[in-house]
VEXFIDREN-777380 format. One record per residue (C-alpha): residue in one letter; x, y, z. Coordinates in nm, 4 decimals, padded with zeros to 6 digits. Layout:
<nodes>
a_X_Y_Z $
...
</nodes>
This chain:
<nodes>
m_17.4964_09.9746_07.8907 $
g_17.3818_09.8182_07.6076 $
a_17.7139_09.5671_07.5862 $
c_17.6102_09.4351_07.9359 $
f_17.3547_09.2510_07.7895 $
s_17.3482_08.9789_07.5616 $
d_16.9866_08.8652_07.5074 $
m_16.7295_09.1294_07.3325 $
k_16.4901_09.0981_07.5814 $
g_16.6136_09.2075_07.8296 $
a_16.8660_09.4560_07.6350 $
k_16.5174_09.6512_07.5715 $
q_16.3603_09.6621_07.9003 $
a_16.3676_09.9228_08.1372 $
v_16.6787_09.9211_08.4236 $
g_16.6773_10.0579_08.7673 $
a_16.3267_10.1786_08.7487 $
q_16.0516_10.0832_08.9680 $
q_15.7147_10.0368_08.7896 $
s_15.4145_09.9128_08.9373 $
s_15.2816_09.7398_08.6453 $
t_15.6501_09.5235_08.5920 $
s_15.9185_09.3600_08.7679 $
n_16.1908_09.5864_08.8080 $
d_16.4959_09.4426_08.6231 $
n_16.8661_09.5992_08.8187 $
d_17.0958_09.3841_08.7069 $
a_17.2842_09.5875_08.4452 $
v_17.2456_09.9178_08.6985 $
d_17.3369_09.7000_08.9756 $
f_17.6715_09.5628_08.7684 $
f_17.8035_09.8647_08.6966 $
y_17.7996_10.0112_08.9932 $
t_18.0069_09.6976_09.1391 $
a_18.2216_09.7499_08.8706 $
q_18.2582_10.1216_08.9447 $
g_18.3146_09.9886_09.3580 $
f_17.9914_10.1803_09.4686 $
q_17.8616_10.0447_09.7858 $
p_17.4975_09.8909_09.7774 $
l_17.2149_10.1523_09.8962 $
f_17.1379_10.1535_10.2601 $
t_16.8453_10.2690_10.4645 $
q_16.8728_10.5549_10.6499 $
l_16.7066_10.5116_10.9931 $
q_16.6607_10.8085_11.2891 $
l_16.6611_10.5822_11.6368 $
s_16.4445_10.8434_11.9111 $
l_16.4941_10.7543_12.2606 $
s_16.2839_10.7323_12.5699 $
a_16.2999_10.5710_12.9204 $
c_16.1256_10.5169_13.2469 $
n_16.1817_10.4768_13.5825 $
l_16.5714_10.5729_13.6023 $
l_16.7646_10.5740_13.9131 $
d_16.7664_10.9058_14.1155 $
l_17.1281_11.0063_14.1881 $
d_17.1017_11.3615_14.2658 $
i_17.0171_11.4626_14.6035 $
a_16.7974_11.7609_14.5772 $
s_16.6841_11.7302_14.2095 $
k_16.5999_11.4181_13.9982 $
s_16.8842_11.2979_13.7680 $
d_16.9319_11.4934_13.4203 $
p_16.9811_11.1866_13.1775 $
m_17.1873_11.1917_12.8690 $
v_17.1830_10.8704_12.6542 $
v_17.4919_10.7724_12.5004 $
v_17.4535_10.5513_12.1629 $
y_17.7401_10.3032_12.0466 $
a_17.7550_10.0691_11.7591 $
k_17.9473_09.7460_11.8524 $
k_18.1932_09.6267_11.6219 $
g_18.3505_09.3292_11.5522 $
d_18.6287_09.3335_11.7796 $
g_18.4034_09.4169_12.0408 $
k_18.5186_09.7650_12.0325 $
l_18.2678_10.0579_12.0788 $
e_18.2096_10.3075_11.7826 $
e_17.9911_10.6518_11.9400 $
l_17.6949_10.7204_11.6466 $
g_17.6147_11.0045_11.8490 $
r_17.4321_11.1211_12.2462 $
t_17.0860_11.2475_12.3017 $
e_17.0240_11.6480_12.4358 $
v_17.0345_11.6439_12.8454 $
i_16.6354_11.6548_12.9757 $
m_16.6774_11.8048_13.2963 $
n_16.5110_11.6579_13.6316 $
s_16.3411_11.3675_13.4810 $
l_16.3517_10.9845_13.5715 $
n_16.1028_10.9296_13.2607 $
p_16.2489_11.1330_12.9854 $
e_16.1608_11.1354_12.6191 $
w_16.4690_11.3216_12.4218 $
i_16.4353_11.4728_12.1434 $
e_16.7818_11.4239_11.9585 $
k_16.7205_11.1758_11.7212 $
i_17.0690_10.9236_11.6203 $
n_17.0969_10.8739_11.2529 $
i_17.1854_10.5127_11.1751 $
a_17.2397_10.3446_10.8590 $
f_17.0318_10.0148_10.8253 $
h_17.2189_09.7298_10.6646 $
f_17.0194_09.4318_10.6075 $
e_17.2942_09.2003_10.5527 $
t_17.4815_09.2740_10.8523 $
v_17.4339_09.2004_11.3218 $
q_17.4345_09.5513_11.3800 $
p_17.4713_09.5240_11.7851 $
l_17.3794_09.8372_11.9081 $
v_17.4936_09.9743_12.2696 $
f_17.3139_10.2263_12.5018 $
h_17.4683_10.3655_12.8187 $
v_17.2650_10.6582_13.0174 $
y_17.4238_10.8932_13.2168 $
d_17.3030_11.1719_13.5064 $
i_17.4946_11.4370_13.3826 $
d_17.6445_11.6734_13.6341 $
t_17.4939_12.0395_13.7049 $
t_17.8370_12.1573_13.6618 $
y_17.8096_12.1093_13.2891 $
h_17.4961_12.2071_13.1931 $
g_17.5107_12.4077_12.9178 $
v_17.7950_12.2058_12.7573 $
p_17.7574_12.1194_12.4158 $
t_17.7067_11.7288_12.4620 $
k_17.9845_11.6227_12.2292 $
t_18.2464_11.7714_12.4818 $
l_18.1408_11.5945_12.7732 $
k_18.3687_11.3668_12.9555 $
l_18.1485_11.0253_12.9815 $
n_18.4145_10.9222_13.3017 $
e_18.2895_11.2699_13.4871 $
q_17.9256_11.1894_13.5074 $
d_17.7131_10.9567_13.6809 $
f_17.6493_10.5814_13.4976 $
l_17.2509_10.4914_13.5489 $
g_17.2736_10.1884_13.2843 $
e_17.3663_10.0352_12.9786 $
a_17.1055_09.8298_12.6990 $
t_17.2245_09.6109_12.3951 $
c_17.0589_09.4712_12.0976 $
t_17.0578_09.4403_11.7373 $
l_16.8873_09.7078_11.4786 $
s_16.7763_09.4137_11.3076 $
e_16.5395_09.3469_11.7197 $
i_16.4353_09.6985_11.6589 $
v_16.2962_09.6768_11.2975 $
t_16.1538_09.3726_11.2878 $
k_15.8801_09.4454_11.5778 $
p_15.5652_09.5339_11.4184 $
s_15.5726_09.9026_11.5968 $
k_15.9597_09.9673_11.5151 $
s_16.0065_10.0008_11.9338 $
l_16.1637_09.8115_12.1956 $
t_16.2060_09.8668_12.5194 $
l_16.5209_09.7237_12.7184 $
k_16.5860_09.6848_13.1110 $
l_16.9199_09.8817_13.2038 $
q_17.1591_09.6865_13.3738 $
n_17.4956_09.7481_13.5532 $
k_17.8089_09.7496_13.3267 $
s_17.9491_09.5029_13.5572 $
e_17.8431_09.1260_13.5204 $
n_17.7472_09.1031_13.8681 $
h_17.4372_09.2804_13.7991 $
s_17.2181_09.4416_14.0978 $
q_16.8516_09.3589_14.1702 $
r_16.7918_09.7226_14.1906 $
n_16.6059_09.7886_13.9088 $
q_16.7591_10.0649_13.6797 $
g_16.4890_10.1586_13.4744 $
a_16.4261_10.0657_13.1128 $
i_16.5281_10.2124_12.7751 $
t_16.2898_10.2337_12.4581 $
i_16.4002_10.2642_12.1441 $
h_16.1650_10.3458_11.8023 $
a_16.3298_10.3390_11.4300 $
e_16.2088_10.5309_11.1629 $
e_16.2684_10.5450_10.8201 $
t_16.4182_10.8889_10.7074 $
i_16.1459_11.0537_10.4543 $
a_16.4393_11.0416_10.1471 $
a_16.4812_10.6862_10.2047 $
k_16.0879_10.6402_10.0955 $
s_15.9983_10.9459_09.8726 $
a_15.9988_10.8779_09.5239 $
v_15.8824_11.0628_09.1687 $
e_15.7105_10.9055_08.9549 $
i_15.7469_11.0446_08.5703 $
i_15.6558_10.9758_08.1779 $
f_15.8670_11.1026_07.9162 $
h_15.8310_11.1384_07.5796 $
c_15.9936_11.2569_07.3328 $
s_15.9350_11.4183_06.9781 $
h_16.1155_11.5009_06.6096 $
l_16.4395_11.2659_06.7017 $
d_16.6751_11.2695_06.4718 $
n_16.7236_10.9441_06.2721 $
k_17.0197_10.7542_06.2780 $
d_16.9189_10.4789_06.1035 $
r_16.9461_10.4640_05.7404 $
f_16.6675_10.1707_05.5838 $
s_16.4354_10.2561_05.9455 $
k_16.3594_10.4959_06.2139 $
s_16.5616_10.4719_06.5410 $
d_16.5081_10.2643_06.8377 $
p_16.5404_10.4928_07.1212 $
f_16.5845_10.4762_07.4727 $
l_16.6778_10.7189_07.8013 $
r_16.9509_10.6743_07.9916 $
i_16.9351_10.9166_08.3409 $
s_17.2782_10.9687_08.5298 $
r_17.3252_11.0872_08.8423 $
v_17.6179_11.3490_08.8660 $
v_17.8570_11.3044_09.1573 $
e_18.0761_11.5343_09.3433 $
t_18.4139_11.4334_09.1339 $
g_18.2232_11.5777_08.8306 $
g_18.1686_11.2649_08.6733 $
s_17.8104_11.0407_08.6530 $
v_17.6586_10.7551_08.7742 $
p_17.3668_10.5707_08.5410 $
i_17.0903_10.5419_08.7615 $
c_16.7980_10.3141_08.5350 $
k_16.7130_10.3500_08.1972 $
t_16.4102_10.3350_07.9979 $
e_16.3022_10.0159_07.7618 $
v_16.3741_10.0440_07.4131 $
i_16.0860_10.1776_07.1115 $
d_16.0889_10.0392_06.8250 $
n_16.1129_10.2550_06.4870 $
n_15.9999_10.5782_06.6329 $
l_16.0989_10.8751_06.6439 $
n_15.8268_11.0223_06.8966 $
p_15.8474_10.7721_07.1556 $
k_15.6295_10.7509_07.4963 $
w_15.8072_10.5355_07.7605 $
k_15.6513_10.3566_08.0455 $
p_15.6560_10.5275_08.3427 $
l_15.9742_10.5574_08.5606 $
c_15.9933_10.5814_08.9546 $
l_16.2730_10.7351_09.1020 $
s_16.3520_10.7249_09.4792 $
v_16.5176_11.0371_09.6515 $
q_16.8646_10.7694_09.7271 $
q_16.8823_10.7522_09.3362 $
f_16.8461_11.0707_09.2471 $
g_17.0029_11.2366_09.6085 $
s_16.7939_11.5637_09.6210 $
k_16.5280_11.7521_09.3827 $
d_16.7771_12.0035_09.2894 $
n_17.0812_11.7629_09.1661 $
p_17.1756_11.7702_08.8545 $
l_17.0994_11.4939_08.5780 $
v_17.1769_11.4162_08.2607 $
i_16.9429_11.2634_08.0650 $
e_17.1003_11.0775_07.7435 $
c_16.8847_10.9689_07.4797 $
f_17.0122_10.6670_07.2451 $
d_16.9588_10.4866_06.9483 $
f_16.9865_10.0956_07.0360 $
n_17.1914_09.8561_06.8688 $
s_17.2090_09.5195_06.9440 $
s_17.5927_09.5263_06.9327 $
g_17.6349_09.7573_07.2578 $
n_17.7187_10.0953_07.0426 $
h_17.4149_10.2783_07.1252 $
v_17.4389_10.5646_06.8801 $
l_17.3869_10.9020_07.0872 $
i_17.0490_11.1035_06.9877 $
g_17.1243_11.3876_07.2086 $
k_17.1445_11.4398_07.5806 $
m_17.0621_11.7269_07.8301 $
q_17.0992_11.7935_08.1757 $
k_16.8233_11.8670_08.4379 $
s_16.7386_11.8161_08.7792 $
i_16.4293_11.6527_08.9226 $
a_16.3183_12.0333_09.0372 $
d_16.3395_12.1105_08.6704 $
l_16.0967_11.7827_08.5605 $
e_15.8879_11.9475_08.7364 $
k_15.8623_12.2775_08.6165 $
l_15.8825_12.1309_08.2291 $
y_15.5308_11.9446_08.3609 $
q_15.3771_12.2301_08.5087 $
e_15.4306_12.4505_08.2257 $
k_15.3710_12.2115_07.9529 $
k_15.6729_12.2646_07.7955 $
g_15.9217_12.1020_07.6523 $
a_16.2985_12.0934_07.6388 $
n_16.5628_12.0254_07.3149 $
f_16.8562_11.7836_07.3415 $
v_17.1878_11.8895_07.2738 $
m_17.4668_11.7722_07.0946 $
p_17.8107_11.7973_07.2291 $
s_18.0795_11.9292_07.0080 $
k_18.4316_11.8096_06.8796 $
h_18.4971_12.1996_06.9700 $
h_18.5569_12.2722_07.3870 $
g_18.2588_12.4336_07.5111 $
q_18.0933_12.4433_07.1919 $
e_17.7368_12.2146_07.1516 $
k_17.4207_12.1982_06.8966 $
v_17.0905_12.2880_06.9933 $
l_16.8466_11.9729_06.8276 $
k_16.5422_11.9835_06.7348 $
g_16.4103_11.6830_06.9550 $
q_16.2929_11.7636_07.2582 $
l_16.1658_11.5642_07.5878 $
f_15.8505_11.6472_07.7460 $
v_15.6994_11.5568_08.0803 $
d_15.4055_11.3838_08.0303 $
q_15.3264_11.2867_08.4465 $
y_15.5205_11.3888_08.7315 $
c_15.3791_11.2507_09.0860 $
e_15.5647_11.2436_09.4165 $
k_15.4994_10.9601_09.6617 $
e_15.6479_10.7178_09.8932 $
q_15.6922_10.3915_09.8430 $
f_15.6990_10.1171_10.0755 $
s_16.0413_09.9822_10.2008 $
f_16.2028_09.6402_10.3315 $
i_16.1531_09.7710_10.6435 $
d_15.7535_09.8675_10.6190 $
y_15.7230_09.4880_10.5224 $
i_15.9002_09.3285_10.7462 $
s_15.7695_09.5315_11.0423 $
s_15.4179_09.4542_10.9326 $
g_15.4688_09.0950_10.9719 $
f_15.6355_08.9886_10.6787 $
e_15.9234_08.6612_10.6954 $
l_16.2335_08.5611_10.5840 $
n_16.2140_08.1358_10.5819 $
f_16.5611_08.0076_10.6014 $
m_16.6357_07.6741_10.4191 $
v_16.9927_07.5481_10.3872 $
a_17.1501_07.2923_10.1207 $
v_17.4716_07.1083_10.1730 $
d_17.6916_06.9367_09.9284 $
f_17.7591_06.5815_10.0154 $
t_17.9731_06.4502_09.7396 $
a_18.3004_06.2659_09.7080 $
s_18.5300_06.5838_09.5878 $
n_18.4620_06.7373_09.9391 $
g_18.6845_06.4436_10.0851 $
n_18.6810_06.1939_10.3166 $
p_18.5277_06.3966_10.6431 $
q_18.7575_06.2002_10.8576 $
q_19.0700_06.3452_10.7059 $
p_19.1922_06.6898_10.7885 $
d_19.2442_06.7919_10.4089 $
s_18.8364_06.7183_10.3553 $
l_18.5960_07.0621_10.3744 $
h_18.3710_06.8378_10.5937 $
y_18.6401_06.7771_10.8687 $
i_18.5248_06.8724_11.2131 $
s_18.7832_07.0014_11.4037 $
g_18.8009_06.8803_11.7630 $
s_18.9801_07.2314_11.8336 $
g_18.5971_07.4257_11.7608 $
q_18.7705_07.6010_11.4419 $
l_18.4419_07.6060_11.2136 $
n_18.5070_07.4506_10.8534 $
s_18.3871_07.6234_10.5493 $
y_18.0205_07.5038_10.5844 $
q_17.9916_07.5437_10.9338 $
k_18.1132_07.8964_10.8466 $
a_17.8688_08.0261_10.6431 $
i_17.5617_07.8399_10.8009 $
m_17.6346_08.0425_11.1291 $
e_17.7049_08.3696_10.9383 $
v_17.3874_08.3678_10.6938 $
g_17.1754_08.1851_10.9911 $
e_17.2598_08.4789_11.2507 $
v_17.1152_08.6946_11.0347 $
i_16.8183_08.5789_10.8834 $
q_16.7157_08.3966_11.2160 $
f_16.6117_08.7805_11.3082 $
y_16.3875_08.7613_11.0365 $
d_16.1660_08.4068_11.1236 $
s_15.9674_08.4173_11.4170 $
d_15.9542_08.0558_11.4758 $
k_16.3072_07.9578_11.3809 $
r_16.2063_07.6255_11.2374 $
f_16.4443_07.6280_10.9628 $
p_16.4053_07.3376_10.6106 $
a_16.7914_07.1382_10.6397 $
w_16.8697_06.9223_10.3300 $
g_17.1531_06.7111_10.1787 $
f_17.2191_06.6257_09.8197 $
g_17.4803_06.4252_09.6265 $
g_17.5102_06.2028_09.9370 $
k_17.4234_05.7923_09.9525 $
i_17.1898_05.8036_10.2330 $
p_17.1377_05.4721_10.5109 $
g_16.9893_05.1998_10.2723 $
g_17.2489_05.3053_09.9930 $
t_17.0663_05.4724_09.7628 $
v_17.2291_05.8032_09.6409 $
s_16.9553_06.1040_09.7017 $
h_16.9834_06.4356_09.5673 $
c_16.7697_06.6040_09.8076 $
f_16.7487_06.4140_10.1788 $
n_16.6706_06.5542_10.4975 $
l_17.0024_06.6306_10.7224 $
n_16.8044_06.5780_11.0358 $
g_16.7652_06.1917_10.8919 $
n_16.4095_06.2366_10.9852 $
l_16.1812_06.0986_10.6400 $
a_15.8584_06.3266_10.7777 $
s_16.0224_06.6381_10.8034 $
s_16.2854_06.8417_10.7132 $
e_16.3249_07.1431_10.9706 $
v_16.4896_07.1997_11.2315 $
v_16.5249_07.4495_11.5344 $
g_16.7552_07.7324_11.5240 $
v_17.1173_07.7775_11.3451 $
e_17.2235_07.5468_11.5908 $
g_16.9443_07.3082_11.5169 $
i_17.1103_07.2735_11.1594 $
m_17.4968_07.2673_11.2499 $
e_17.3752_06.9553_11.4851 $
a_17.1612_06.7868_11.1429 $
y_17.5018_06.8682_10.9224 $
a_17.7486_06.6973_11.2140 $
s_17.5193_06.4396_11.2766 $
a_17.4484_06.3268_10.9041 $
l_17.8496_06.3171_10.8163 $
h_17.8320_06.0038_11.0409 $
t_17.5309_05.8108_10.8523 $
v_17.5543_05.9587_10.4622 $
r_17.8217_05.8348_10.2513 $
l_17.9756_06.0858_10.0207 $
s_17.9257_06.0381_09.6353 $
g_17.7579_06.2241_09.3590 $
p_17.7374_06.4136_09.0876 $
t_17.6577_06.7986_09.1715 $
l_17.2690_06.8381_09.1378 $
f_17.1503_07.1152_09.2280 $
g_16.7654_07.0882_09.0320 $
p_16.6293_06.8861_09.3301 $
v_16.6483_07.1083_09.5854 $
i_16.5884_07.4323_09.3838 $
n_16.2831_07.2691_09.2702 $
m_16.2062_07.1382_09.6533 $
a_16.2517_07.5387_09.7713 $
a_16.0685_07.6755_09.5171 $
h_15.7529_07.4451_09.5921 $
m_15.7589_07.5378_09.9468 $
a_15.7175_07.9161_09.8255 $
a_15.4489_07.8303_09.5710 $
e_15.2562_07.6904_09.8403 $
s_15.2582_07.9182_10.0855 $
l_15.1214_08.1625_09.7828 $
s_14.8164_07.9654_09.7844 $
s_14.7682_08.0042_10.1592 $
y_14.5300_08.2786_10.2648 $
n_14.7383_08.6515_10.3164 $
s_15.0763_08.5002_10.2748 $
t_15.3892_08.6653_10.4372 $
k_15.6538_08.4441_10.3713 $
y_15.9311_08.4655_10.1756 $
f_16.1852_08.2002_10.1341 $
v_16.5748_08.2464_10.1290 $
l_16.7434_07.9210_10.0215 $
l_17.1284_07.8635_10.0969 $
i_17.3071_07.6508_09.9111 $
i_17.7067_07.4991_10.0017 $
t_17.8898_07.3525_09.7457 $
d_18.2745_07.2681_09.6377 $
g_18.2349_07.1700_09.2986 $
v_18.0758_07.2276_08.9493 $
v_17.6919_07.1998_08.9022 $
t_17.6428_06.9080_08.7133 $
d_17.2505_06.9757_08.5874 $
l_17.3139_07.3583_08.4578 $
q_17.0631_07.3665_08.2301 $
e_16.8337_07.1832_08.5063 $
s_16.8983_07.4110_08.7822 $
i_16.8736_07.7069_08.5574 $
n_16.5547_07.6215_08.3818 $
a_16.4482_07.5251_08.7594 $
v_16.5692_07.8969_08.8641 $
v_16.3685_08.0714_08.5930 $
n_16.0444_07.8314_08.6862 $
a_16.1121_07.9660_09.0364 $
s_16.1367_08.3826_08.9417 $
d_15.7820_08.4551_09.0121 $
l_15.7871_08.2875_09.3420 $
p_15.8713_08.4315_09.6970 $
l_16.2356_08.2973_09.6491 $
s_16.5812_08.3626_09.6582 $
i_16.8862_08.1632_09.6199 $
l_17.1958_08.1949_09.7925 $
i_17.4943_07.9662_09.7300 $
v_17.8506_07.9603_09.8289 $
g_18.1190_07.7835_09.6591 $
v_18.4226_07.6293_09.9230 $
g_18.7564_07.4950_09.8040 $
n_18.8988_07.5482_09.4766 $
a_18.7038_07.4856_09.2336 $
d_18.5953_07.6090_08.8899 $
f_18.2947_07.7913_08.9655 $
t_18.2191_07.9365_08.6334 $
s_17.9010_07.7825_08.6069 $
m_17.7669_07.9188_08.9151 $
e_17.8567_08.2745_08.7754 $
i_17.5771_08.1938_08.5442 $
l_17.3625_08.0890_08.7520 $
d_17.4057_08.4487_08.8997 $
a_17.3652_08.6513_08.6449 $
d_17.5055_08.9268_08.7543 $
n_17.6671_09.0506_08.4327 $
g_17.3375_09.1775_08.3526 $
r_17.2396_08.8864_08.1302 $
r_16.9089_08.6993_08.2407 $
l_16.8650_08.3442_08.2656 $
e_16.6705_08.1820_07.9597 $
s_16.5233_07.8253_08.0192 $
s_16.5466_07.5415_07.8037 $
t_16.2435_07.6488_07.6430 $
g_16.2707_08.0102_07.6230 $
r_16.1450_08.1551_07.9106 $
v_16.2962_08.4208_08.0975 $
a_16.3989_08.4940_08.4395 $
t_16.1271_08.7323_08.5390 $
r_16.4062_08.8684_08.7888 $
d_16.7392_08.7800_08.9453 $
l_16.6551_08.5535_09.2685 $
v_17.0816_08.4042_09.2483 $
q_17.3318_08.5207_09.4508 $
f_17.7227_08.3188_09.4607 $
v_17.9834_08.4374_09.6482 $
p_18.3365_08.1788_09.6433 $
m_18.4471_08.1441_09.9578 $
r_18.8088_08.1828_09.8967 $
e_18.7397_08.5780_09.7469 $
v_18.5532_08.6340_10.0681 $
h_18.8779_08.5064_10.2418 $
s_19.1069_08.7224_10.0649 $
g_18.9091_09.0414_10.0959 $
q_18.7293_09.2762_10.4130 $
i_18.4159_09.1583_10.3090 $
s_18.1965_08.8795_10.5052 $
v_18.0203_08.6050_10.3344 $
v_17.7052_08.7354_10.4587 $
q_17.7216_09.0828_10.3398 $
a_17.8836_08.9354_10.0292 $
l_17.5267_08.7015_10.0247 $
l_17.2990_08.9023_10.1570 $
e_17.3387_09.3009_10.0253 $
e_17.0999_09.2444_09.7204 $
l_16.8340_09.0094_09.9335 $
p_16.6103_09.3200_10.0054 $
n_16.5913_09.4790_09.6357 $
q_16.4915_09.1084_09.5256 $
f_16.2415_09.0787_09.8016 $
l_16.0842_09.4675_09.6954 $
t_16.1035_09.3713_09.3154 $
l_15.8920_09.1040_09.3852 $
m_15.6332_09.2574_09.6033 $
r_15.5859_09.5322_09.3766 $
s_15.5155_09.3358_09.1489 $
r_15.2990_09.1402_09.2585 $
d_15.1461_09.4172_09.3710 $
v_15.2000_09.3287_09.7748 $
k_15.1533_09.5758_10.0112 $
p_15.2397_09.5861_10.3946 $
l_14.9758_09.4047_10.6223 $
t_14.6796_09.6828_10.6576 $
s_14.6858_09.5833_11.0601 $
y_14.9892_09.8002_11.0823 $
f_14.9486_10.0234_10.7622 $
p_14.5802_10.1370_10.7488 $
h_14.6352_10.3875_10.4845 $
v_14.7481_10.1103_10.2181 $
a_14.4076_10.0452_10.0666 $
s_14.4536_10.4045_09.9323 $
s_14.7721_10.4755_09.8690 $
t_14.9901_10.4362_09.5618 $
q_15.2915_10.2537_09.5313 $
</nodes>
């Protein structure tokens, strides 16, 4: 893992272990997961369902309702997620059977709910085998999963409608959906390790040890989930607390590989010893106040040498971590911002080969696609839907080149209303702004950072800002942009960059820092966290993933990293126990 870093400070820090006192830098572990083809972690939810005032289609009794829940795919097809049980003789049912669904922040997840009255002939028959076309349809409702989880109660009530477009005036009742995270999604353990009598691997000094913990997977291999910081020149090291979530280690009985390495700046770390323990084993070590010996694998198959060095667990505690959904359902919001590239390399907007060309057929250009796709997701997390929108690299009316001008032409305010407002302001600006250059990111990043900093000064700030930069070219002010990003790394801000066209986007990948190297400013300051995600549109078009998935998959973790590093908790009005809880 050491080879993922090129700066010593970053290389020696803990990775993938959430700590209450320091920021959580997941760069190297995230890079490993991505390189190996693993999907980002998601949040597992359970949907609880109830209804009221359902239609009564039975003559001698009341309806016997059941709900079928579907996910609506991009092509409009419905994929069944699950069915509730049948409740006898009830027009106001509360179903016990939960529907499991994975919440992916980076995608819009439309849901469809169909309510049926089950014929008495089928009572006692497993619900999964029921033929729905033989049951009486009571009504349907639709929403997105985001609409549910952003509600303070994580509950949403919807009126039931007919399947046909000609909805009858008859009241068909309503269905209420409540989302709840599974226990595993929020459970975590905090552990403090120390070692004694480690073997010395250095010739002129003592070893610089760190621990790396990996989860054993079904295929027999292992996937790193975290590592401690490096302790310099110490054979009896004690590390800062590690906080591992159940999503990381799987279950308390799942085997984990714990390896102790002597750090080398070249990335060729020397193995001091290893062992295989589960979380349950580590808890037992803590309770019994015993150490476990490291072993060294032998070249002879099946043999290993037991070493003098031991691992001890000084602290073990199980706790509940606040999740992304906890924050947004308690009132935290994502404030969307957009900055559009108006440099001349985009080509004349009047010509079909221009990246800014707007077709009369209604086909969206790459700029419009990025705005629409990202905006459609973010808008659910912004209550007023007023979005700052800027342009850069263009010659505005009056003849001056500006690297941060209001897209709507209003000198007093950069805000527009809704995603459609951004689209309209963008189309209008193409008629009033002349394309120019060069490509400078610094001014728009600093503007976004200024707004984020201002929000921190307000009482009980609940805003987190998301800046989308859409560009076709190589950034000219790379070091100034790096400085702006590093300075903003302590602020509630994430930066999403979409590269359109066929330019060389190497400089964007430097800003992204997904290779494990954290950004460093010209003054030597290192970014406290990763807050930039870059996606070239051409790579998105060649694969299965959408722009919005590629851009937004890291955002919840960037949000949580900042909240935990600043010890910011969900609003206490919705979490009255927060004040006494540990994070």
